[in-house]
C-alpha positions as CSV (number, residue, x, y, z in Angstrom):
1,X,-20.0,-59.7,141.4
2,X,-16.9,-58.7,143.3
3,X,-17.6,-61.0,146.2
4,X,-14.6,-62.2,148.2
5,X,-13.5,-65.7,147.5
6,X,-11.6,-67.6,150.2
7,X,-8.2,-69.0,149.1
8,X,-6.4,-71.7,151.1
9,X,-2.7,-71.5,151.9
10,X,-2.1,-74.5,149.7
11,X,-4.0,-72.9,146.7
12,X,-2.0,-69.7,147.2
13,X,1.3,-71.6,147.1
14,X,0.1,-73.4,143.9
15,X,-0.6,-70.0,142.3
16,X,2.9,-68.8,143.3
17,X,4.4,-71.8,141.5
18,X,2.3,-71.1,138.4
19,X,3.5,-67.5,138.3
20,X,7.2,-68.6,138.9
21,X,7.0,-71.0,136.0
22,X,5.4,-68.4,133.7
23,X,8.2,-65.9,134.7
24,X,10.9,-68.4,134.0
25,X,9.5,-68.9,130.5
26,X,9.2,-65.1,129.9
27,X,12.8,-64.5,131.1
28,X,14.1,-66.3,128.0
29,X,12.6,-63.7,125.7
30,X,13.5,-60.5,127.6
31,X,17.1,-60.2,126.1
32,X,15.8,-60.5,122.6
33,X,13.1,-57.9,123.2
34,X,15.6,-55.5,124.8
35,X,18.0,-55.8,121.8
36,X,15.1,-55.2,119.3
37,X,13.8,-52.2,121.1
38,X,17.3,-50.8,121.5
39,X,17.8,-51.0,117.7
40,X,14.6,-49.0,117.3
41,X,15.3,-46.3,119.9
42,X,19.0,-45.8,120.2
43,X,21.0,-43.6,117.8
44,X,24.5,-43.1,118.9
45,X,28.1,-43.7,117.8
46,X,29.8,-46.4,119.7
47,X,33.6,-47.0,120.2
48,X,34.3,-47.0,116.4
49,X,33.2,-44.2,114.2
50,X,31.9,-46.7,111.7
51,X,29.7,-48.4,114.3
52,X,26.5,-46.4,113.8
53,X,22.9,-47.3,114.1
54,X,21.2,-46.0,111.0
55,X,17.8,-46.4,112.6
56,X,16.4,-48.7,109.9
57,X,14.3,-50.4,112.5
58,X,12.8,-47.0,113.5
59,X,11.9,-46.3,109.9
60,X,10.4,-49.7,109.4
61,X,8.4,-49.6,112.6
62,X,7.0,-46.0,112.0
63,X,6.1,-46.7,108.4
64,X,4.2,-49.9,109.4
65,X,2.4,-48.1,112.3
66,X,1.0,-45.7,109.8
67,X,-0.2,-48.5,107.5
68,X,-1.8,-50.5,110.4
69,X,-3.7,-47.7,112.1
70,X,-3.9,-44.7,109.7
71,X,-7.5,-43.7,110.5
72,X,-9.6,-43.4,113.6
73,X,-12.3,-46.1,113.4
74,X,-15.9,-45.4,114.0
75,X,-18.0,-48.1,115.6
76,X,-21.1,-49.0,113.5
77,X,-23.9,-51.0,115.1
78,X,-26.3,-53.2,113.2
79,X,-29.2,-55.3,114.6
80,X,-28.7,-59.0,115.2
81,X,-32.3,-59.7,114.1
82,X,-33.6,-56.9,111.9
83,X,-36.8,-58.8,111.2
84,X,-38.1,-58.3,114.8
85,X,-40.8,-55.6,114.5
86,X,-41.1,-55.3,118.2
87,X,-37.7,-53.6,118.6
88,X,-37.4,-50.0,117.5
89,X,-33.9,-50.3,116.0
90,X,-34.2,-47.0,114.1
91,X,-34.5,-45.1,117.3
92,X,-32.2,-47.2,119.5
93,X,-29.1,-48.0,117.4
94,X,-28.1,-44.4,116.4
95,X,-28.1,-43.3,120.1
96,X,-26.2,-46.4,121.3
97,X,-23.7,-46.0,118.4
98,X,-23.1,-42.3,119.3
99,X,-22.7,-43.1,123.0
100,X,-20.3,-46.0,122.3
101,X,-18.1,-43.9,120.0
102,X,-18.0,-41.1,122.6
103,X,-17.0,-43.5,125.4
104,X,-14.2,-44.9,123.2
105,X,-13.0,-41.5,122.2
106,X,-10.6,-38.9,123.8
107,X,-13.2,-37.9,126.4
108,X,-13.7,-41.5,127.5
109,X,-11.5,-44.5,127.4
110,X,-9.3,-43.0,124.6
111,X,-8.9,-46.3,122.8
112,X,-6.9,-44.8,119.9
113,X,-4.1,-43.6,122.2
114,X,-3.9,-47.0,124.0
115,X,-3.8,-48.9,120.7
116,X,-1.1,-46.6,119.3
117,X,1.1,-47.5,122.3
118,X,0.7,-51.2,121.7
119,X,1.9,-50.9,118.1
120,X,5.4,-50.0,119.3
121,X,5.5,-53.2,121.3
122,X,4.2,-55.5,118.6
123,X,6.4,-54.1,115.9
124,X,9.6,-53.2,117.7
125,X,9.8,-55.6,120.7
126,X,7.7,-58.5,121.7
127,X,5.2,-59.1,118.9
128,X,2.3,-58.6,121.4
129,X,-0.3,-55.8,121.6
130,X,-1.7,-55.8,125.2
131,X,-4.7,-53.9,126.5
132,X,-6.4,-54.1,129.9
133,X,-10.0,-53.0,130.1
134,X,-12.2,-52.4,133.1
135,X,-14.1,-50.0,135.3
136,X,-13.3,-48.2,138.5
137,X,-14.9,-45.7,140.9
138,X,-14.2,-43.8,144.1
139,X,-17.0,-43.6,146.7
140,X,-17.3,-41.6,149.9
141,X,-19.2,-42.7,153.0
142,X,-22.4,-40.9,153.7
143,X,-22.5,-39.6,157.3
144,X,-25.7,-40.0,159.4
145,X,-28.2,-37.1,159.5
146,X,-28.6,-34.6,162.3
147,X,-30.8,-37.0,164.2
148,X,-28.2,-39.7,164.0
149,X,-30.2,-41.8,161.6
150,X,-28.2,-44.0,159.2
151,X,-28.4,-42.8,155.5
152,X,-30.4,-44.8,153.0
153,X,-27.1,-45.6,151.1
154,X,-23.8,-46.2,152.9
155,X,-21.7,-44.4,150.2
156,X,-22.0,-42.2,147.1
157,X,-19.8,-42.5,144.0
158,X,-17.9,-39.2,143.4
159,X,-15.7,-40.4,140.4
160,X,-15.8,-43.2,137.9
161,X,-14.3,-44.2,134.6
162,X,-14.2,-47.0,132.1
163,X,-10.6,-47.5,131.0
164,X,-8.7,-49.1,128.3
165,X,-4.9,-49.0,129.0
166,X,-1.9,-50.5,127.3
167,X,0.3,-52.9,129.1
168,X,4.1,-53.3,128.5
169,X,5.0,-56.8,127.3
170,X,7.5,-57.2,130.1
171,X,4.5,-57.0,132.6
172,X,2.5,-59.8,131.0
173,X,2.7,-63.4,132.3
174,X,1.3,-66.3,130.3
175,X,0.9,-69.9,131.5
176,X,4.0,-71.9,130.7
177,X,1.9,-74.7,129.3
178,X,-0.2,-72.4,127.0
179,X,1.0,-72.7,123.4
180,X,-1.3,-70.6,121.3
181,X,-2.1,-67.0,120.4
182,X,-5.8,-67.2,121.1
183,X,-5.2,-65.7,124.5
184,X,-8.9,-65.6,125.5
185,X,-8.7,-69.4,125.6
186,X,-5.9,-69.3,128.2
187,X,-6.8,-70.6,131.6
188,X,-5.3,-67.4,133.1
189,X,-3.4,-64.3,132.3
190,X,-1.6,-62.0,134.6
191,X,0.1,-58.6,134.7
192,X,2.9,-57.5,137.0
193,X,2.8,-54.1,138.6
194,X,4.3,-51.7,141.2
195,X,2.5,-49.0,143.2
196,X,2.8,-47.1,146.4
197,X,1.7,-49.1,149.5
198,X,-0.8,-46.4,150.4
199,X,-2.4,-46.7,147.0
200,X,-2.8,-50.4,147.4
201,X,-4.7,-49.8,150.6
202,X,-6.9,-47.2,148.8
203,X,-7.7,-49.9,146.2
204,X,-9.3,-51.9,149.1
205,X,-6.6,-54.6,149.1
206,X,-5.8,-56.4,152.3
207,X,-2.5,-54.9,153.3
208,X,-1.2,-55.2,156.9
209,X,-0.5,-52.0,158.8
210,X,3.2,-52.9,159.3
211,X,3.8,-53.7,155.6
212,X,6.7,-51.5,154.5
213,X,6.7,-52.4,150.8
214,X,8.7,-54.9,148.8
215,X,10.6,-52.8,146.2
216,X,12.2,-49.5,145.6
217,X,11.6,-49.4,141.8
218,X,9.6,-51.1,139.0
219,X,11.7,-53.9,137.7
220,X,9.3,-55.0,135.0
221,X,10.2,-52.2,132.5
222,X,12.4,-52.0,129.5
223,X,16.0,-50.7,130.2
224,X,16.0,-47.3,128.6
225,X,17.6,-45.5,131.5
226,X,18.8,-46.3,135.0
227,X,15.7,-45.9,137.3
228,X,16.2,-44.1,140.6
229,X,14.9,-45.6,143.8
230,X,11.5,-44.3,145.0
231,X,11.2,-42.3,148.2
232,X,7.7,-43.8,148.8
233,X,7.3,-47.4,150.0
234,X,6.4,-49.5,146.9
235,X,4.7,-52.8,146.6
236,X,5.2,-55.3,143.8
237,X,2.2,-57.4,142.8
238,X,0.9,-59.8,140.3
239,X,-2.8,-59.4,139.1
240,X,-4.2,-62.7,137.9
241,X,-7.4,-63.1,136.0
242,X,-8.4,-66.8,135.8
243,X,-11.3,-69.0,134.6
244,X,-12.9,-70.1,137.9
245,X,-14.3,-73.3,136.6
246,X,-10.8,-74.7,135.8
247,X,-9.5,-74.2,139.3
248,X,-12.7,-74.5,141.4
249,X,-14.9,-77.6,141.1
250,X,-17.9,-75.7,142.6
251,X,-18.0,-73.4,139.5
252,X,-19.7,-74.6,136.3
253,X,-19.8,-71.7,133.9
254,X,-16.6,-71.8,131.7
255,X,-16.6,-68.0,131.1
256,X,-16.8,-66.9,134.7
257,X,-13.6,-65.2,135.8
258,X,-12.0,-64.4,139.1
259,X,-9.3,-61.9,140.0
260,X,-6.4,-62.7,142.3
261,X,-3.8,-60.2,143.5
262,X,-0.6,-61.4,145.1
263,X,1.7,-58.9,146.7
264,X,5.4,-59.7,147.1
265,X,6.2,-60.1,150.8
266,X,2.7,-61.1,151.9
267,X,1.8,-64.6,152.8
268,X,-1.9,-64.2,152.0
269,X,-3.6,-62.8,148.9
270,X,-4.2,-59.0,148.9
271,X,-7.4,-59.6,146.9
272,X,-9.3,-62.6,145.6
273,X,-12.8,-61.9,144.3
274,X,-15.3,-62.9,141.7
275,X,-15.0,-60.7,138.6
276,X,-16.8,-57.4,139.3
277,X,-17.6,-57.2,135.6
278,X,-19.7,-60.3,135.5
279,X,-22.9,-61.5,137.2
280,X,-24.9,-64.8,137.2
281,X,-28.6,-65.4,136.7
282,X,-30.5,-67.6,139.2
283,X,-30.1,-70.4,136.6
284,X,-26.3,-70.0,136.5
285,X,-25.8,-68.2,133.2
286,X,-23.9,-65.0,132.7
287,X,-26.1,-61.9,132.9
288,X,-26.5,-59.9,129.7
289,X,-24.3,-57.0,130.9
290,X,-21.4,-59.3,131.8
291,X,-18.0,-58.9,130.3
292,X,-17.1,-61.8,128.0
293,X,-13.5,-62.9,128.0
294,X,-10.4,-62.0,130.0
295,X,-10.1,-58.3,130.9
296,X,-6.4,-58.6,129.8
297,X,-6.6,-58.7,126.0
298,X,-3.6,-59.8,124.0
299,X,-3.4,-59.5,120.2
300,X,-0.7,-60.4,117.7
301,X,-0.1,-59.7,114.0
302,X,1.1,-63.2,113.3
303,X,1.2,-66.7,114.7
304,X,4.0,-69.1,115.5
305,X,3.1,-72.8,115.7
306,X,2.7,-74.1,119.2
307,X,3.9,-70.9,120.8
308,X,2.3,-68.0,122.7
309,X,5.4,-65.9,122.0
310,X,5.7,-64.5,118.4
311,X,8.5,-62.6,116.7
312,X,8.0,-58.8,116.4
């Protein structure tokens, strides 16, 4: 898990072309999304006094939000095989259920907050509800002892979190040849992002020392206000999660994922690794603690025949 995967220059260029085609397809929908979100958000009189937005879209969206997610759900666990007397379900399941609800609650991943944010997108703009899930930690190296002996472990985690975050629909990229709303069946999904260059290096990405950034602001956002240029060097990137077996003939498990990060302005990938959320048994199967499916989760409230893009 998390092992580096070499990527040839030819393969990197092929990924760039896939991303460009996906972006070209997405660009066709951005004006429609902008107009729809503007009807929801803007309340102002234009040139004529009779030209007024009565905010009917706002009323409809907010009333539907309350109907869709009016109560905080509790996760209830039930055994897959309750007839197995060897497993003490009565003792295990209540503890696991309590822990799971805590981790999904405000003190953990705060799933409710993330899902509330996606409802605006799916009702008022794109028709998509997008979440990205994962785990991250910060570790510090352990110095040698007074005798100069190397420590038993090279580093110690000082912070960690499981996260569930919403993703704006203008940051999602879907393969141009994918025509379905079962997004876990897609060969790959990607999200665009912008972050300070120093933060990229802190993530462990391969960023040259002379890289000065590729952007002054985040372009993949809805046009609510005019964004000011950043004073810190920013890098624009695309984070791709793809099914390894489709693109690498040496991989056999169809649910094994890899993560590829391409930074604008760099000729080589900043990161290309096996999914850190999955492991393989010696026989080649996924380990029991492996994440199933793409870490980028996309949901919809409706389907449109032969299309990954649905009306809001």
